[in-house]
Short mmCIF file of the C-alpha atoms (twelve columns), coordinates in Angstrom:
data_MODEL
# 
_entry.id   MODEL 
# 
loop_
_atom_site.group_PDB 
_atom_site.id 
_atom_site.type_symbol 
_atom_site.label_atom_id 
_atom_site.label_alt_id 
_atom_site.label_comp_id 
_atom_site.label_asym_id 
_atom_site.label_seq_id 
_atom_site.Cartn_x 
_atom_site.Cartn_y 
_atom_site.Cartn_z 
_atom_site.pdbx_PDB_model_num 
ATOM 1   C CA . MET A 1   -6.793  4.875   11.054  1 
ATOM 2   C CA . ARG A 2   -9.365  3.400   13.479  1 
ATOM 3   C CA . LEU A 3   -7.577  0.058   13.327  1 
ATOM 4   C CA . LEU A 4   -4.214  1.710   13.931  1 
ATOM 5   C CA . LEU A 5   -5.539  3.476   17.024  1 
ATOM 6   C CA . SER A 6   -7.206  0.312   18.324  1 
ATOM 7   C CA . LEU A 7   -3.866  -1.525  18.107  1 
ATOM 8   C CA . PHE A 8   -2.005  1.275   19.905  1 
ATOM 9   C CA . PRO A 9   -2.348  -0.263  23.433  1 
ATOM 10  C CA . LEU A 10  -0.835  -3.528  22.140  1 
ATOM 11  C CA . LEU A 11  1.961   -1.533  20.538  1 
ATOM 12  C CA . ILE A 12  2.672   0.203   23.855  1 
ATOM 13  C CA . VAL A 13  3.167   -3.236  25.442  1 
ATOM 14  C CA . ALA A 14  5.609   -4.148  22.638  1 
ATOM 15  C CA . TYR A 15  7.403   -0.804  23.122  1 
ATOM 16  C CA . LEU A 16  7.836   -1.458  26.841  1 
ATOM 17  C CA . TYR A 17  9.024   -5.034  26.313  1 
ATOM 18  C CA . VAL A 18  11.556  -4.194  23.598  1 
ATOM 19  C CA . GLY A 19  12.501  -0.989  25.435  1 
ATOM 20  C CA . SER A 20  13.362  -2.959  28.553  1 
ATOM 21  C CA . LYS A 21  15.607  -5.255  26.510  1 
ATOM 22  C CA . ILE A 22  17.324  -2.272  24.865  1 
ATOM 23  C CA . TYR A 23  17.662  -0.523  28.241  1 
ATOM 24  C CA . VAL A 24  19.409  -3.386  30.048  1 
ATOM 25  C CA . SER A 25  21.523  -4.718  27.164  1 
ATOM 26  C CA . THR A 26  22.768  -1.238  26.172  1 
ATOM 27  C CA . ALA A 27  23.733  -0.446  29.761  1 
ATOM 28  C CA . VAL A 28  25.706  -3.699  30.089  1 
ATOM 29  C CA . VAL A 29  27.402  -3.705  26.669  1 
ATOM 30  C CA . LEU A 30  28.336  -0.007  26.648  1 
ATOM 31  C CA . GLY A 31  29.062  0.124   30.358  1 
ATOM 32  C CA . LEU A 32  26.555  2.896   31.033  1 
ATOM 33  C CA . SER A 33  24.714  3.620   34.229  1 
ATOM 34  C CA . ARG A 34  21.075  2.533   34.060  1 
ATOM 35  C CA . ALA A 35  20.048  5.696   35.864  1 
ATOM 36  C CA . THR A 36  21.829  7.793   33.207  1 
ATOM 37  C CA . LEU A 37  20.297  5.812   30.341  1 
ATOM 38  C CA . PHE A 38  16.708  5.785   31.640  1 
ATOM 39  C CA . PRO A 39  15.650  9.379   30.765  1 
ATOM 40  C CA . TYR A 40  17.042  9.072   27.227  1 
ATOM 41  C CA . LEU A 41  15.230  5.805   26.562  1 
ATOM 42  C CA . GLY A 42  12.056  7.183   28.166  1 
ATOM 43  C CA . GLY A 43  12.257  10.234  25.903  1 
ATOM 44  C CA . VAL A 44  12.590  8.033   22.812  1 
ATOM 45  C CA . LEU A 45  9.526   5.987   23.824  1 
ATOM 46  C CA . ILE A 46  7.499   9.173   24.320  1 
ATOM 47  C CA . ILE A 47  8.556   10.574  20.923  1 
ATOM 48  C CA . CYS A 48  7.626   7.269   19.257  1 
ATOM 49  C CA . SER A 49  4.141   7.472   20.819  1 
ATOM 50  C CA . LEU A 50  3.288   11.092  19.968  1 
ATOM 51  C CA . TYR A 51  1.834   10.397  16.496  1 
ATOM 52  C CA . PRO A 52  -1.004  8.068   17.564  1 
ATOM 53  C CA . LEU A 53  -1.598  10.198  20.671  1 
ATOM 54  C CA . LEU A 54  -2.071  13.241  18.424  1 
ATOM 55  C CA . LEU A 55  -4.524  11.288  16.256  1 
ATOM 56  C CA . ILE A 56  -6.460  10.244  19.371  1 
ATOM 57  C CA . VAL A 57  -6.674  13.882  20.524  1 
ATOM 58  C CA . LEU A 58  -7.833  15.033  17.082  1 
ATOM 59  C CA . LYS A 59  -10.344 12.188  16.891  1 
ATOM 60  C CA . THR A 60  -11.738 13.219  20.291  1 
ATOM 61  C CA . ILE A 61  -11.807 16.998  19.834  1 
ATOM 62  C CA . ALA A 62  -12.640 17.349  16.129  1 
ATOM 63  C CA . PRO A 63  -13.389 13.955  14.513  1 
ATOM 64  C CA . GLU A 64  -14.725 15.589  11.351  1 
ATOM 65  C CA . LYS A 65  -11.373 17.312  10.730  1 
ATOM 66  C CA . VAL A 66  -9.033  14.345  11.218  1 
ATOM 67  C CA . GLU A 67  -9.219  13.226  7.591   1 
ATOM 68  C CA . LEU A 68  -8.647  16.751  6.289   1 
ATOM 69  C CA . VAL A 69  -5.652  17.208  8.605   1 
ATOM 70  C CA . LEU A 70  -4.125  13.921  7.425   1 
ATOM 71  C CA . ALA A 71  -4.898  14.714  3.791   1 
ATOM 72  C CA . GLY A 72  -3.149  18.066  4.207   1 
ATOM 73  C CA . ARG A 73  0.090   16.252  5.034   1 
ATOM 74  C CA . SER A 74  1.314   18.621  7.747   1 
ATOM 75  C CA . LYS A 75  5.097   18.701  8.253   1 
ATOM 76  C CA . ILE A 76  4.590   18.489  12.022  1 
ATOM 77  C CA . ILE A 77  2.469   15.359  11.656  1 
ATOM 78  C CA . ASP A 78  5.054   13.788  9.348   1 
ATOM 79  C CA . MET A 79  7.864   14.628  11.777  1 
ATOM 80  C CA . LEU A 80  5.982   12.663  14.428  1 
ATOM 81  C CA . ALA A 81  5.062   9.843   12.028  1 
ATOM 82  C CA . TRP A 82  8.673   8.927   11.151  1 
ATOM 83  C CA . PRO A 83  9.838   7.944   14.677  1 
ATOM 84  C CA . PHE A 84  6.500   6.277   15.416  1 
ATOM 85  C CA . GLY A 85  6.677   4.209   12.234  1 
ATOM 86  C CA . PHE A 86  10.286  3.166   12.818  1 
ATOM 87  C CA . GLY A 87  9.577   2.287   16.454  1 
ATOM 88  C CA . ALA A 88  6.425   0.373   15.561  1 
ATOM 89  C CA . ILE A 89  8.183   -1.696  12.872  1 
ATOM 90  C CA . LEU A 90  11.145  -2.464  15.126  1 
ATOM 91  C CA . ALA A 91  8.979   -3.363  18.140  1 
ATOM 92  C CA . ALA A 92  6.534   -5.475  16.114  1 
ATOM 93  C CA . GLU A 93  9.189   -7.437  14.220  1 
ATOM 94  C CA . VAL A 94  11.725  -8.104  16.988  1 
ATOM 95  C CA . SER A 95  9.267   -8.794  19.853  1 
ATOM 96  C CA . PRO A 96  8.413   -12.338 18.641  1 
ATOM 97  C CA . TRP A 97  12.100  -13.236 18.336  1 
ATOM 98  C CA . LEU A 98  12.952  -11.845 21.771  1 
ATOM 99  C CA . LEU A 99  9.996   -13.717 23.260  1 
ATOM 100 C CA . LEU A 100 11.237  -16.871 21.540  1 
ATOM 101 C CA . ILE A 101 14.663  -16.431 23.170  1 
ATOM 102 C CA . ASP A 102 13.007  -16.060 26.576  1 
ATOM 103 C CA . PHE A 103 10.787  -19.081 25.916  1 
ATOM 104 C CA . LEU A 104 13.681  -21.306 24.823  1 
ATOM 105 C CA . LYS A 105 15.390  -20.695 28.187  1 
ATOM 106 C CA . LEU A 106 12.558  -22.357 30.107  1 
ATOM 107 C CA . PRO A 107 13.498  -26.030 29.464  1 
ATOM 108 C CA . PHE A 108 17.066  -25.265 30.597  1 
ATOM 109 C CA . HIS A 109 15.994  -23.524 33.793  1 
ATOM 110 C CA . PRO A 110 17.642  -26.088 36.178  1 
ATOM 111 C CA . LEU A 111 20.961  -25.717 34.318  1 
ATOM 112 C CA . TYR A 112 20.418  -22.042 33.712  1 
ATOM 113 C CA . LYS A 113 20.118  -21.112 37.398  1 
ATOM 114 C CA . PRO A 114 23.721  -21.840 38.517  1 
ATOM 115 C CA . LEU A 115 25.062  -20.271 35.328  1 
ATOM 116 C CA . LYS A 116 22.651  -17.339 35.467  1 
ATOM 117 C CA . GLU A 117 25.210  -14.535 35.750  1 
ATOM 118 C CA . SER A 118 27.397  -15.597 32.812  1 
ATOM 119 C CA . TRP A 119 24.365  -16.740 30.748  1 
ATOM 120 C CA . ILE A 120 22.644  -13.362 31.107  1 
ATOM 121 C CA . HIS A 121 25.890  -11.524 30.377  1 
ATOM 122 C CA . TYR A 122 26.230  -13.250 26.985  1 
ATOM 123 C CA . GLU A 123 22.513  -12.911 26.335  1 
ATOM 124 C CA . TYR A 124 22.772  -9.130  26.698  1 
ATOM 125 C CA . TYR A 125 25.466  -9.038  24.008  1 
ATOM 126 C CA . VAL A 126 23.384  -11.233 21.676  1 
ATOM 127 C CA . VAL A 127 20.277  -9.079  22.190  1 
ATOM 128 C CA . PHE A 128 22.233  -5.839  21.761  1 
ATOM 129 C CA . GLY A 129 23.845  -7.076  18.526  1 
ATOM 130 C CA . PHE A 130 20.538  -8.357  17.180  1 
ATOM 131 C CA . LEU A 131 18.696  -5.096  17.926  1 
ATOM 132 C CA . ALA A 132 21.488  -2.959  16.485  1 
ATOM 133 C CA . ALA A 133 21.670  -5.022  13.278  1 
ATOM 134 C CA . TYR A 134 17.900  -5.082  12.859  1 
ATOM 135 C CA . SER A 135 17.631  -1.331  13.402  1 
ATOM 136 C CA . VAL A 136 20.122  -0.768  10.576  1 
ATOM 137 C CA . TYR A 137 18.142  -3.161  8.358   1 
ATOM 138 C CA . VAL A 138 14.827  -1.379  9.070   1 
ATOM 139 C CA . ILE A 139 16.321  2.057   8.330   1 
ATOM 140 C CA . PHE A 140 17.907  0.815   5.086   1 
ATOM 141 C CA . ARG A 141 14.734  -0.983  3.970   1 
ATOM 142 C CA . ILE A 142 12.538  2.057   4.719   1 
ATOM 143 C CA . LEU A 143 14.790  4.346   2.670   1 
ATOM 144 C CA . LEU A 144 15.002  1.832   -0.195  1 
ATOM 145 C CA . ASP A 145 11.272  1.110   -0.405  1 
ATOM 146 C CA . THR A 146 10.223  4.728   0.095   1 
ATOM 147 C CA . PHE A 147 12.201  6.065   -2.859  1 
ATOM 148 C CA . LEU A 148 12.215  3.024   -5.161  1 
ATOM 149 C CA . ILE A 149 9.761   2.784   -8.077  1 
ATOM 150 C CA . ARG A 150 9.554   -0.860  -9.113  1 
ATOM 151 C CA . VAL A 151 8.513   -1.843  -12.639 1 
ATOM 152 C CA . SER A 152 7.095   -5.355  -12.987 1 
ATOM 153 C CA . LYS A 153 6.402   -7.198  -16.239 1 
ATOM 154 C CA . THR A 154 4.018   -10.169 -16.363 1 
ATOM 155 C CA . THR A 155 2.897   -12.218 -19.356 1 
ATOM 156 C CA . VAL A 156 -0.672  -13.443 -18.826 1 
ATOM 157 C CA . LYS A 157 -2.012  -16.111 -21.176 1 
ATOM 158 C CA . PHE A 158 -5.680  -16.961 -21.637 1 
ATOM 159 C CA . ASP A 159 -7.311  -19.866 -23.433 1 
ATOM 160 C CA . ASN A 160 -8.602  -19.305 -26.972 1 
ATOM 161 C CA . LEU A 161 -8.938  -15.529 -27.040 1 
ATOM 162 C CA . ARG A 162 -10.823 -14.225 -30.034 1 
ATOM 163 C CA . GLY A 163 -9.201  -11.639 -32.259 1 
ATOM 164 C CA . LYS A 164 -5.582  -10.715 -32.778 1 
ATOM 165 C CA . ILE A 165 -4.456  -9.377  -29.411 1 
ATOM 166 C CA . ASP A 166 -1.327  -11.438 -28.815 1 
ATOM 167 C CA . GLY A 167 1.264   -9.075  -27.382 1 
ATOM 168 C CA . LEU A 168 -1.275  -6.482  -26.136 1 
ATOM 169 C CA . ARG A 169 0.518   -4.313  -23.537 1 
ATOM 170 C CA . ILE A 170 -1.567  -3.034  -20.611 1 
ATOM 171 C CA . VAL A 171 0.013   -0.829  -17.939 1 
ATOM 172 C CA . HIS A 172 -1.715  -0.531  -14.576 1 
ATOM 173 C CA . ILE A 173 -0.916  2.434   -12.291 1 
ATOM 174 C CA . SER A 174 -2.662  3.848   -9.248  1 
ATOM 175 C CA . ASP A 175 -2.793  6.213   -6.249  1 
ATOM 176 C CA . PHE A 176 -0.548  9.166   -7.103  1 
ATOM 177 C CA . LEU A 177 -1.794  11.101  -4.048  1 
ATOM 178 C CA . LEU A 178 0.209   14.124  -5.140  1 
ATOM 179 C CA . ASP A 179 0.988   16.264  -2.073  1 
ATOM 180 C CA . LYS A 180 3.876   17.549  0.048   1 
ATOM 181 C CA . ARG A 181 5.176   13.982  0.360   1 
ATOM 182 C CA . THR A 182 4.716   12.897  -3.263  1 
ATOM 183 C CA . ARG A 183 5.922   15.852  -5.276  1 
ATOM 184 C CA . VAL A 184 5.605   16.605  -8.980  1 
ATOM 185 C CA . ARG A 185 9.181   15.539  -9.714  1 
ATOM 186 C CA . ARG A 186 8.541   12.064  -8.282  1 
ATOM 187 C CA . LEU A 187 5.322   11.743  -10.327 1 
ATOM 188 C CA . LYS A 188 7.196   12.731  -13.498 1 
ATOM 189 C CA . ARG A 189 9.765   9.999   -12.820 1 
ATOM 190 C CA . TYR A 190 6.945   7.493   -12.264 1 
ATOM 191 C CA . LEU A 191 5.094   8.386   -15.474 1 
ATOM 192 C CA . LYS A 192 8.308   8.433   -17.495 1 
ATOM 193 C CA . LYS A 193 8.699   4.750   -16.644 1 
ATOM 194 C CA . VAL A 194 5.134   4.170   -17.871 1 
ATOM 195 C CA . SER A 195 5.774   5.779   -21.277 1 
ATOM 196 C CA . LYS A 196 8.996   3.777   -21.715 1 
ATOM 197 C CA . LEU A 197 6.966   0.563   -21.586 1 
ATOM 198 C CA . ALA A 198 5.188   1.498   -24.864 1 
ATOM 199 C CA . PRO A 199 1.712   0.550   -23.591 1 
ATOM 200 C CA . ASP A 200 -1.307  -0.059  -25.787 1 
ATOM 201 C CA . LEU A 201 -3.577  0.899   -22.882 1 
ATOM 202 C CA . VAL A 202 -2.932  2.621   -19.536 1 
ATOM 203 C CA . ILE A 203 -5.357  1.999   -16.660 1 
ATOM 204 C CA . PHE A 204 -5.319  4.338   -13.647 1 
ATOM 205 C CA . THR A 205 -7.304  3.153   -10.626 1 
ATOM 206 C CA . GLY A 206 -7.880  6.388   -8.746  1 
ATOM 207 C CA . ASP A 207 -6.559  9.010   -6.283  1 
ATOM 208 C CA . LEU A 208 -4.773  11.706  -8.255  1 
ATOM 209 C CA . ALA A 209 -4.031  14.087  -5.373  1 
ATOM 210 C CA . ALA A 210 -4.400  13.965  -1.600  1 
ATOM 211 C CA . SER A 211 -6.514  17.120  -1.221  1 
ATOM 212 C CA . ASN A 212 -4.942  20.069  -3.044  1 
ATOM 213 C CA . GLU A 213 -6.859  21.134  -6.190  1 
ATOM 214 C CA . ASP A 214 -3.818  22.795  -7.774  1 
ATOM 215 C CA . LEU A 215 -1.882  19.548  -7.447  1 
ATOM 216 C CA . LEU A 216 -4.898  17.718  -8.855  1 
ATOM 217 C CA . GLN A 217 -4.624  19.818  -12.032 1 
ATOM 218 C CA . GLU A 218 -0.886  19.091  -12.212 1 
ATOM 219 C CA . ALA A 219 -1.395  15.343  -11.760 1 
ATOM 220 C CA . ALA A 220 -4.082  15.210  -14.478 1 
ATOM 221 C CA . LEU A 221 -1.911  17.248  -16.854 1 
ATOM 222 C CA . LEU A 222 1.050   14.877  -16.452 1 
ATOM 223 C CA . LEU A 223 -1.121  11.749  -16.714 1 
ATOM 224 C CA . GLY A 224 -2.697  13.085  -19.895 1 
ATOM 225 C CA . LYS A 225 0.755   13.369  -21.501 1 
ATOM 226 C CA . VAL A 226 1.502   9.641   -21.115 1 
ATOM 227 C CA . LYS A 227 1.980   7.988   -24.502 1 
ATOM 228 C CA . SER A 228 -0.346  5.048   -25.072 1 
ATOM 229 C CA . GLY A 229 -1.795  3.523   -28.219 1 
ATOM 230 C CA . CYS A 230 -5.402  3.427   -26.967 1 
ATOM 231 C CA . GLY A 231 -5.046  6.255   -24.455 1 
ATOM 232 C CA . VAL A 232 -5.474  6.446   -20.689 1 
ATOM 233 C CA . VAL A 233 -8.616  5.368   -18.815 1 
ATOM 234 C CA . ALA A 234 -9.404  5.967   -15.146 1 
ATOM 235 C CA . CYS A 235 -11.808 5.443   -12.279 1 
ATOM 236 C CA . LEU A 236 -12.187 7.614   -9.162  1 
ATOM 237 C CA . GLY A 237 -10.762 6.949   -5.694  1 
ATOM 238 C CA . ASP A 238 -11.418 8.053   -2.117  1 
ATOM 239 C CA . HIS A 239 -9.400  11.257  -2.330  1 
ATOM 240 C CA . ASP A 240 -10.921 12.137  -5.694  1 
ATOM 241 C CA . ALA A 241 -14.347 11.922  -4.053  1 
ATOM 242 C CA . LEU A 242 -13.062 13.981  -1.098  1 
ATOM 243 C CA . ILE A 243 -12.112 16.788  -3.505  1 
ATOM 244 C CA . GLY A 244 -15.326 16.316  -5.511  1 
ATOM 245 C CA . SER A 245 -16.145 13.526  -7.981  1 
ATOM 246 C CA . GLU A 246 -17.653 15.772  -10.648 1 
ATOM 247 C CA . LYS A 247 -14.796 18.258  -10.407 1 
ATOM 248 C CA . VAL A 248 -12.160 15.528  -10.742 1 
ATOM 249 C CA . MET A 249 -13.957 13.905  -13.683 1 
ATOM 250 C CA . ASN A 250 -14.119 17.230  -15.530 1 
ATOM 251 C CA . ILE A 251 -10.413 17.831  -14.967 1 
ATOM 252 C CA . LEU A 252 -9.517  14.351  -16.218 1 
ATOM 253 C CA . LEU A 253 -11.673 14.748  -19.316 1 
ATOM 254 C CA . THR A 254 -10.044 18.124  -20.014 1 
ATOM 255 C CA . HIS A 255 -6.699  16.304  -20.268 1 
ATOM 256 C CA . ASN A 256 -8.060  13.557  -22.560 1 
ATOM 257 C CA . ILE A 257 -8.283  10.919  -19.833 1 
ATOM 258 C CA . ALA A 258 -11.414 8.784   -20.218 1 
ATOM 259 C CA . VAL A 259 -13.103 8.355   -16.826 1 
ATOM 260 C CA . TRP A 260 -16.371 6.610   -15.934 1 
ATOM 261 C CA . GLN A 261 -18.390 5.489   -12.953 1 
ATOM 262 C CA . ASP A 262 -20.536 2.334   -13.087 1 
ATOM 263 C CA . ALA A 263 -20.381 2.016   -16.861 1 
ATOM 264 C CA . ASN A 264 -19.328 -0.325  -19.647 1 
ATOM 265 C CA . GLN A 265 -17.124 1.120   -22.368 1 
ATOM 266 C CA . PHE A 266 -15.466 -0.422  -25.405 1 
ATOM 267 C CA . VAL A 267 -11.942 0.405   -26.592 1 
ATOM 268 C CA . LYS A 268 -11.196 -0.290  -30.246 1 
ATOM 269 C CA . LEU A 269 -8.078  -2.249  -31.052 1 
ATOM 270 C CA . GLY A 270 -7.871  -2.582  -34.837 1 
ATOM 271 C CA . ASN A 271 -10.874 -4.664  -35.853 1 
ATOM 272 C CA . ASP A 272 -11.311 -5.901  -32.278 1 
ATOM 273 C CA . ARG A 273 -12.495 -4.205  -29.110 1 
ATOM 274 C CA . LEU A 274 -11.891 -4.531  -25.385 1 
ATOM 275 C CA . LEU A 275 -14.684 -4.301  -22.807 1 
ATOM 276 C CA . LEU A 276 -13.881 -2.074  -19.814 1 
ATOM 277 C CA . THR A 277 -16.312 -2.282  -16.887 1 
ATOM 278 C CA . PHE A 278 -15.857 0.625   -14.477 1 
ATOM 279 C CA . ILE A 279 -17.142 -0.103  -10.956 1 
ATOM 280 C CA . THR A 280 -17.445 2.657   -8.337  1 
ATOM 281 C CA . ASN A 281 -16.094 1.320   -5.048  1 
ATOM 282 C CA . HIS A 282 -14.541 3.537   -2.389  1 
ATOM 283 C CA . TYR A 283 -15.380 4.685   1.136   1 
ATOM 284 C CA . ARG A 284 -17.780 7.416   0.012   1 
ATOM 285 C CA . GLU A 285 -19.661 5.486   -2.624  1 
ATOM 286 C CA . LYS A 286 -20.124 1.797   -3.352  1 
ATOM 287 C CA . THR A 287 -21.904 0.097   -6.223  1 
ATOM 288 C CA . ASN A 288 -24.834 -2.074  -5.162  1 
ATOM 289 C CA . LEU A 289 -25.264 -5.695  -6.225  1 
ATOM 290 C CA . ASP A 290 -28.079 -4.909  -8.702  1 
ATOM 291 C CA . THR A 291 -25.858 -2.439  -10.582 1 
ATOM 292 C CA . LEU A 292 -22.983 -4.938  -10.612 1 
ATOM 293 C CA . ASN A 293 -25.208 -7.660  -12.041 1 
ATOM 294 C CA . TYR A 294 -26.560 -5.232  -14.643 1 
ATOM 295 C CA . LEU A 295 -23.094 -4.099  -15.744 1 
ATOM 296 C CA . MET A 296 -21.680 -7.608  -16.020 1 
ATOM 297 C CA . GLY A 297 -24.787 -9.028  -17.628 1 
ATOM 298 C CA . GLN A 298 -24.721 -6.738  -20.650 1 
ATOM 299 C CA . GLN A 299 -23.787 -8.264  -23.999 1 
ATOM 300 C CA . PRO A 300 -21.884 -8.494  -26.258 1 
ATOM 301 C CA . ARG A 301 -18.529 -8.796  -24.558 1 
ATOM 302 C CA . GLY A 302 -15.107 -7.836  -25.961 1 
ATOM 303 C CA . VAL A 303 -12.221 -10.015 -27.059 1 
ATOM 304 C CA . LEU A 304 -10.807 -9.166  -23.610 1 
ATOM 305 C CA . ASP A 305 -12.967 -8.161  -20.615 1 
ATOM 306 C CA . ILE A 306 -11.455 -5.942  -17.930 1 
ATOM 307 C CA . ALA A 307 -13.032 -4.810  -14.639 1 
ATOM 308 C CA . ILE A 308 -11.666 -1.560  -13.158 1 
ATOM 309 C CA . THR A 309 -12.286 -0.161  -9.667  1 
ATOM 310 C CA . HIS A 310 -10.449 1.675   -6.906  1 
ATOM 311 C CA . GLN A 311 -11.050 -0.340  -3.761  1 
ATOM 312 C CA . PRO A 312 -10.792 -4.141  -4.000  1 
ATOM 313 C CA . SER A 313 -13.164 -6.332  -2.027  1 
ATOM 314 C CA . GLU A 314 -13.170 -10.099 -1.820  1 
ATOM 315 C CA . SER A 315 -16.851 -10.505 -2.702  1 
ATOM 316 C CA . MET A 316 -16.557 -8.213  -5.727  1 
ATOM 317 C CA . ILE A 317 -13.472 -9.981  -7.068  1 
ATOM 318 C CA . GLU A 318 -15.132 -13.387 -6.727  1 
ATOM 319 C CA . LEU A 319 -18.296 -12.139 -8.467  1 
ATOM 320 C CA . VAL A 320 -16.352 -10.590 -11.374 1 
ATOM 321 C CA . ALA A 321 -14.335 -13.811 -11.754 1 
ATOM 322 C CA . GLU A 322 -17.534 -15.856 -11.881 1 
ATOM 323 C CA . ARG A 323 -18.788 -13.658 -14.729 1 
ATOM 324 C CA . GLY A 324 -15.824 -14.675 -16.870 1 
ATOM 325 C CA . TYR A 325 -13.734 -11.471 -16.912 1 
ATOM 326 C CA . HIS A 326 -10.092 -11.766 -17.892 1 
ATOM 327 C CA . PHE A 327 -8.624  -8.980  -15.718 1 
ATOM 328 C CA . PHE A 328 -9.529  -7.153  -12.512 1 
ATOM 329 C CA . PHE A 329 -7.544  -3.993  -11.669 1 
ATOM 330 C CA . ALA A 330 -7.678  -1.997  -8.407  1 
ATOM 331 C CA . GLY A 331 -5.504  0.135   -6.116  1 
ATOM 332 C CA . HIS A 332 -6.278  1.832   -2.784  1 
ATOM 333 C CA . THR A 333 -4.285  -0.464  -0.471  1 
ATOM 334 C CA . HIS A 334 -0.790  0.832   -1.415  1 
ATOM 335 C CA . GLY A 335 0.287   -2.814  -1.250  1 
ATOM 336 C CA . GLY A 336 -0.081  -2.514  2.508   1 
ATOM 337 C CA . GLN A 337 2.523   0.324   2.420   1 
ATOM 338 C CA . ILE A 338 4.031   -1.038  5.651   1 
ATOM 339 C CA . VAL A 339 4.245   -4.835  5.572   1 
ATOM 340 C CA . LEU A 340 5.584   -6.571  8.660   1 
ATOM 341 C CA . LYS A 341 6.950   -10.106 8.756   1 
ATOM 342 C CA . LEU A 342 6.188   -12.068 11.922  1 
ATOM 343 C CA . PHE A 343 8.085   -15.368 11.695  1 
ATOM 344 C CA . GLY A 344 7.957   -14.960 7.905   1 
ATOM 345 C CA . LYS A 345 4.194   -14.325 7.697   1 
ATOM 346 C CA . ALA A 346 3.132   -11.002 6.133   1 
ATOM 347 C CA . VAL A 347 1.086   -8.744  8.408   1 
ATOM 348 C CA . THR A 348 -0.342  -5.372  7.382   1 
ATOM 349 C CA . LEU A 349 -3.353  -3.228  8.294   1 
ATOM 350 C CA . ALA A 350 -4.610  -3.438  4.685   1 
ATOM 351 C CA . LYS A 351 -4.846  -7.228  5.024   1 
ATOM 352 C CA . VAL A 352 -7.521  -6.814  7.699   1 
ATOM 353 C CA . GLU A 353 -9.710  -4.993  5.166   1 
ATOM 354 C CA . THR A 354 -9.148  -7.434  2.292   1 
ATOM 355 C CA . PRO A 355 -6.918  -10.435 1.537   1 
ATOM 356 C CA . TYR A 356 -6.430  -8.903  -1.924  1 
ATOM 357 C CA . TYR A 357 -4.140  -6.091  -0.840  1 
ATOM 358 C CA . ASN A 358 -1.154  -6.521  -3.158  1 
ATOM 359 C CA . ARG A 359 0.397   -8.126  -6.266  1 
ATOM 360 C CA . GLY A 360 -1.146  -10.102 -9.115  1 
ATOM 361 C CA . ARG A 361 -2.777  -13.502 -8.767  1 
ATOM 362 C CA . LEU A 362 -5.249  -15.775 -10.507 1 
ATOM 363 C CA . VAL A 363 -8.771  -15.970 -9.108  1 
ATOM 364 C CA . GLN A 364 -10.461 -18.812 -10.942 1 
ATOM 365 C CA . ASN A 365 -9.451  -17.931 -14.554 1 
ATOM 366 C CA . MET A 366 -9.241  -14.165 -13.961 1 
ATOM 367 C CA . PHE A 367 -5.970  -12.322 -13.349 1 
ATOM 368 C CA . THR A 368 -6.331  -9.886  -10.442 1 
ATOM 369 C CA . ASN A 369 -3.840  -7.089  -9.843  1 
ATOM 370 C CA . ILE A 370 -3.821  -4.712  -6.864  1 
ATOM 371 C CA . ASN A 371 -1.284  -1.960  -7.544  1 
ATOM 372 C CA . ASN A 372 0.948   -0.523  -4.787  1 
ATOM 373 C CA . GLY A 373 0.514   2.949   -6.289  1 
ATOM 374 C CA . LEU A 374 2.934   5.831   -5.830  1 
ATOM 375 C CA . GLY A 375 1.800   7.977   -2.894  1 
ATOM 376 C CA . PHE A 376 1.439   7.523   0.849   1 
ATOM 377 C CA . ALA A 377 -1.439  7.066   3.284   1 
ATOM 378 C CA . LEU A 378 -1.067  7.419   7.082   1 
ATOM 379 C CA . MET A 379 2.730   7.179   7.008   1 
ATOM 380 C CA . PRO A 380 5.229   9.227   4.959   1 
ATOM 381 C CA . PHE A 381 7.258   6.143   4.017   1 
ATOM 382 C CA . ARG A 382 6.994   2.553   2.757   1 
ATOM 383 C CA . PHE A 383 8.324   -0.733  4.096   1 
ATOM 384 C CA . ARG A 384 8.348   -3.880  1.918   1 
ATOM 385 C CA . ALA A 385 5.812   -2.260  -0.443  1 
ATOM 386 C CA . PRO A 386 7.623   0.071   -2.882  1 
ATOM 387 C CA . ALA A 387 5.851   2.193   -5.488  1 
ATOM 388 C CA . GLN A 388 4.859   0.141   -8.498  1 
ATOM 389 C CA . VAL A 389 4.234   0.281   -12.249 1 
ATOM 390 C CA . CYS A 390 2.728   -2.959  -13.605 1 
ATOM 391 C CA . LEU A 391 2.991   -4.055  -17.244 1 
ATOM 392 C CA . PHE A 392 0.880   -6.978  -18.476 1 
ATOM 393 C CA . VAL A 393 1.516   -8.561  -21.852 1 
ATOM 394 C CA . VAL A 394 -1.490  -10.567 -23.039 1 
ATOM 395 C CA . GLY A 395 -0.932  -13.934 -24.704 1 
ATOM 396 C CA . ASN A 396 -3.293  -16.391 -26.347 1 
ATOM 397 C CA . ARG A 397 -2.900  -19.959 -25.054 1 
ATOM 398 C CA . ARG A 398 -4.422  -22.241 -27.669 1 
ATOM 399 C CA . ARG A 399 -5.436  -25.732 -26.705 1 
# 
């Protein structure tokens, strides 16, 4: 949230630049008076700015209550978040292209000057068409990514695994954040997809509910009903700690969900066993380096070693990879939730916190997966980061 507010002045500049382009091109193409159009466009810009302005006011007047207000998912706040989010995406993504158009005119300035009137006339039509088409694309993509639940399947092969675990099916899920935005029906649809994958093990990397304890009970109940050969295991996230770590752990255990903090646990798989290392890492509590070294230094290991935490950090991932783990699972980032593309390069607030903000990738010989989760953070929608259920099928690559 602090980063979002710090970028707000830059966003205002983008609003004004894109707004000026919309203002002039719309007036020319639709044949409207600029004086008539101005108050409408001004009103839209104000509406698109109300959400961060409200956060600034709350941060100034009652900073200790901002997080609780956001966690409560007020309808008023969400009503302001939708136009702000749409405006921010549109302004951020089209500004570079509009600037490029303006820049490309510079070398042709001597030729451009005598043809200025006709040149600008056609330019207005191009800009108007581009903005209209891109607005439709942004709206469509927001609706698609907000309501879509994507299931991904990845086969991950490791060299010379001990034991008979070829075909082991691990499902990674995260960040339900059950609340007024993410309702029970949506969670049921999400978990139904998990059960259909016939997992041997389900790993949940934190954040059951946003703040409501009744919804926390409902989320734990539904998660506990997921069918899995070796059951469901979990770590705690930021919102779990906000509600109360001990309370959340007790609720999870009541519904037969194994949950640990800073601990090594073994899961039996026939005559073999998997090592699960649970690492506490979220805003309210972080594991120190001594504890990490202790956890990862314990022997013996399993036929497959898996590190599980809520919040990914670059230094932690590199350390776990150095210790020879096979998998690292985390959530927290929501895959960026809103991922912009500036000249094809992905830009998201989550990327500022960690380069490991989405998808699966190899780090040394360890497969790292950061799950997009199901729920929402600051915004009530997603853009290029749909909800995600990840299935990993383990294979043994013999040399």
